[in-house]
C-alpha positions in Angstrom: -71.1 -34.3 20.1 -67.9 -35.3 21.8 -65.9 -33.2 19.4 -68.1 -30.2 20.2 -67.6 -30.8 23.9 -63.8 -31.0 23.5 -63.8 -27.7 21.6 -65.9 -26.0 24.3 -63.4 -27.2 26.9 -60.4 -25.8 24.9 -62.3 -22.6 24.2 -63.0 -22.2 27.9 -59.3 -22.3 28.9 -58.4 -20.0 26.0 -61.1 -17.5 26.8 -60.1 -17.4 30.5 -56.5 -16.9 29.6 -57.5 -14.0 27.4 -59.6 -12.4 30.1 -56.7 -12.7 32.5 -54.4 -11.1 29.9 -56.9 -8.2 29.3 -57.1 -7.5 33.1 -53.3 -7.7 33.3 -52.8 -5.2 30.5 -55.4 -2.8 31.9 -54.0 -2.8 35.4 -50.5 -2.7 34.0 -51.3 0.6 32.1 -52.4 2.1 35.4 -49.1 1.1 37.1 -46.9 2.1 34.1 -48.2 5.6 34.3 -46.7 6.0 37.7 -43.7 3.7 37.5 -40.2 5.2 37.2 -37.5 2.8 35.8 -34.8 5.0 37.2 -35.8 4.1 40.8 -37.5 0.6 40.4 -37.7 -0.4 44.1 -38.7 3.0 45.4 -41.2 3.4 42.6 -42.8 0.0 43.3 -42.7 0.3 47.1 -44.5 3.7 47.1 -46.9 2.9 44.3 -49.8 2.4 46.7 -49.3 5.8 48.2 -49.0 7.6 44.9 -52.2 6.5 43.2 -55.6 5.8 44.6 -56.0 2.1 45.5 -52.4 1.5 44.3 -52.0 -1.7 46.3 -55.1 -3.1 44.6 -53.9 -2.2 41.1 -50.5 -3.7 41.7 -52.1 -6.9 43.1 -54.6 -7.1 40.2 -51.7 -6.8 37.7 -49.7 -9.5 39.6 -52.4 -12.1 40.1 -54.0 -11.6 36.6 -50.5 -12.1 35.1 -49.9 -15.3 37.0 -53.4 -16.5 36.1 -52.8 -15.8 32.4 -49.6 -17.9 32.4 -51.2 -20.8 34.3 -54.4 -20.8 32.1 -52.3 -20.6 29.0 -50.4 -23.7 30.1 -53.7 -25.4 30.8 -55.1 -24.4 27.4 -52.0 -25.8 25.7 -52.2 -29.0 27.8 -55.8 -29.6 26.8 -55.0 -29.1 23.1 -52.2 -31.6 23.3 -54.3 -34.1 25.3 -57.2 -33.9 22.8 -54.9 -33.9 19.8 -57.2 -31.4 18.3 -54.8 -29.0 16.7 -54.4 -29.0 13.0 -51.9 -26.3 12.2 -49.0 -26.1 9.7 -45.6 -26.5 11.3 -45.0 -22.7 11.1 -48.3 -21.9 12.7 -47.7 -24.4 15.5 -44.3 -23.0 16.3 -45.6 -19.4 16.2 -48.4 -20.3 18.7 -46.3 -22.3 21.1 -43.7 -19.6 21.0 -46.2 -17.6 23.1 -45.2 -19.8 26.1 -41.5 -18.6 26.3 -42.6 -15.1 25.5 -45.1 -15.2 28.4 -42.4 -16.5 30.7 -40.1 -13.6 29.7 -43.0 -11.2 30.3 -43.5 -12.5 33.8 -39.8 -12.6 34.4 -39.2 -9.0 33.4 -42.1 -8.0 35.6 -40.3 -9.5 38.6 -37.1 -7.7 37.6 -38.9 -4.4 37.4 -39.9 -4.7 41.0 -36.3 -3.9 41.9 -36.5 -5.8 45.2 -34.2 -8.6 46.3 -36.0 -11.2 44.2 -36.0 -9.0 41.1 -32.3 -8.0 41.5 -31.2 -11.6 41.9 -33.4 -12.8 38.9 -32.0 -10.0 36.7 -28.4 -10.8 37.6 -28.9 -14.5 37.0 -30.7 -13.9 33.7 -27.9 -11.6 32.5 -25.2 -14.1 33.3 -27.2 -16.8 31.4 -27.6 -14.6 28.4 -23.8 -13.8 28.4 -23.0 -17.5 28.5 -24.4 -18.0 25.0 -21.5 -18.3 22.5 -21.3 -15.4 20.0 -24.9 -14.2 20.5 -24.7 -13.7 24.3 -23.6 -10.1 24.5 -25.9 -8.7 21.8 -28.8 -10.7 23.2 -28.1 -9.4 26.7 -27.8 -5.9 25.4 -31.2 -6.3 23.7 -33.1 -8.0 26.6 -31.5 -7.1 29.9 -28.3 -5.1 30.3 -29.2 -4.6 34.0 -25.7 -4.2 35.4 -24.8 -1.4 33.0 -28.1 0.3 32.3 -30.4 -0.6 35.1 -33.9 -1.7 34.2 -34.5 0.7 31.3 -34.3 -2.0 28.6 -36.2 -4.5 30.7 -38.9 -1.9 31.1 -39.1 -1.2 27.4 -39.2 -4.9 26.5 -41.9 -5.5 29.2 -44.2 -2.8 27.9 -43.5 -2.9 24.1 -41.0 -5.5 22.8 -42.4 -8.7 24.4 -46.0 -7.5 24.1 -45.7 -7.0 20.4 -43.9 -10.3 20.0 -46.6 -12.0 22.0 -49.4 -10.5 19.9 -47.6 -11.7 16.7 -47.5 -15.2 18.1 -51.2 -15.5 19.0 -53.1 -12.9 16.9 -54.2 -15.3 14.1 -55.3 -17.7 16.8 -57.5 -15.3 18.8 -60.4 -15.5 16.3 -61.1 -19.1 17.6 -61.7 -18.0 21.2 -64.2 -15.6 22.7 -63.3 -13.6 25.6 -66.3 -11.6 27.0 -66.2 -10.6 30.6 -69.8 -11.6 31.1 -68.8 -15.2 30.2 -66.0 -15.3 32.7 -67.4 -13.2 35.6 -66.3 -15.8 38.2 -62.7 -15.6 37.1 -62.8 -11.8 37.0 -64.3 -11.5 40.5 -61.8 -14.0 41.8 -58.9 -12.0 40.6 -60.4 -8.8 42.1 -61.0 -10.6 45.4 -57.4 -11.9 45.5 -56.1 -8.4 44.8 -58.1 -7.0 47.7 -57.4 -9.6 50.4 -53.8 -10.8 49.5 -50.7 -8.6 49.6 -48.5 -8.5 46.5 -45.0 -10.0 47.1 -42.3 -7.5 47.7 -38.9 -8.8 49.0 -36.7 -6.0 50.6 -33.0 -6.6 50.6 -31.8 -8.7 53.5 -28.1 -8.7 54.5 -26.4 -12.1 55.1 -28.7 -14.3 53.0 -26.9 -17.1 51.1 -30.0 -17.9 49.0 -32.5 -15.6 47.4 -35.3 -17.4 45.6 -36.2 -16.1 42.2 -39.7 -16.2 40.7 -41.6 -19.4 41.4 -41.3 -20.6 37.8 -37.5 -19.9 37.9 -36.8 -22.0 40.9 -36.0 -25.2 39.1 -33.6 -23.5 36.8 -32.0 -21.7 39.8 -31.4 -25.1 41.4 -30.1 -26.6 38.2 -27.5 -23.9 38.1 -26.0 -25.4 41.3 -25.0 -28.6 39.4 -24.4 -27.6 35.8 -22.4 -24.9 34.0 -24.5 -21.8 33.3 -24.9 -22.5 29.6 -26.2 -26.1 30.0 -28.5 -25.2 32.9 -29.8 -21.9 31.8 -29.8 -22.2 28.0 -29.5 -25.9 26.8 -32.0 -27.4 29.3 -34.9 -24.9 28.7 -34.2 -24.9 25.0 -34.5 -28.7 24.8 -38.1 -28.4 26.1 -39.0 -25.6 23.7 -37.6 -27.4 20.7 -39.5 -30.6 21.7 -42.7 -28.6 21.9 -42.0 -26.9 18.6 -41.3 -30.1 16.8 -44.0 -32.3 18.4 -45.2 -34.7 15.8 -49.0 -34.8 15.2 -49.2 -38.6 15.5 -47.3 -41.9 15.6 -44.7 -43.3 18.0 -42.5 -40.3 17.7 -45.3 -38.2 19.2 -45.5 -40.5 22.2 -41.7 -40.3 22.7 -41.7 -36.5 22.4 -44.7 -36.2 24.9 -42.9 -38.6 27.3 -39.8 -36.4 27.1 -41.8 -33.2 27.8 -43.6 -34.8 30.8 -40.3 -36.2 32.2 -38.7 -32.8 31.8 -41.6 -31.1 33.6 -41.5 -33.7 36.4 -37.8 -33.2 36.9 -38.2 -29.4 36.8 -41.0 -29.7 39.5 -38.7 -31.7 41.7 -35.9 -29.2 41.3 -38.3 -26.4 42.1 -39.4 -28.0 45.4 -35.8 -28.6 46.4 -35.0 -24.9 45.6 -38.1 -23.8 47.5 -36.9 -25.7 50.5 -33.8 -23.6 50.7 -35.8 -20.5 51.4 
């Protein structure tokens, strides 16, 4: 009975994450039909005047994307807490790879806004990619290339590349979780309500600022860049967390040590994020 209850809890988080993803994709399609990557800021800023209820669709895409990421983390946290996963190492790596892929999806969405936050985030990400020995330049040309080509490649990756990669990561896992709108009506209505009553962030360029905050999940890394070289702050530190998650043992003392490292990393990152937020 307890096992069934644990499965239902995990299923609930997974189903809510999927519903948020479906809403994000549907609203993203509406936005993408009107978005022009050649003029990202103008295209985003005038979206609500170009299509009916443009502000609503943009808000629905934004809040459903944030909800998907947070619910995905909750789903993963419940699975780790219950120790209920029983996957091969390859399957576990493929599934947990959906977390960094989702972060990149969110991140590229911020860059596509073309506002002060998006421009700063894109510039920092490009410098981080270029700091990787040997692979930096081709990786940057594949993912960003903002300074030379604008947001064209970011747009293509946001709509196609990262979406396909995310589907590859989670597709075999989707059969375990049901995602019917009728089962998650409260979440769907909450996202619609937030999209109506709350404005979607849009940060115009402001002259004279010494600190422009990136996306909320990027703040800790942005603060770490103040103290460490670009490669160690932007590549080595995040990679350490991802590798620890990929190689998490299923049981034993090693699992406890790895979980302790993950929790300590997240705590430190949260503190850095608050410090960076205080600079705004």
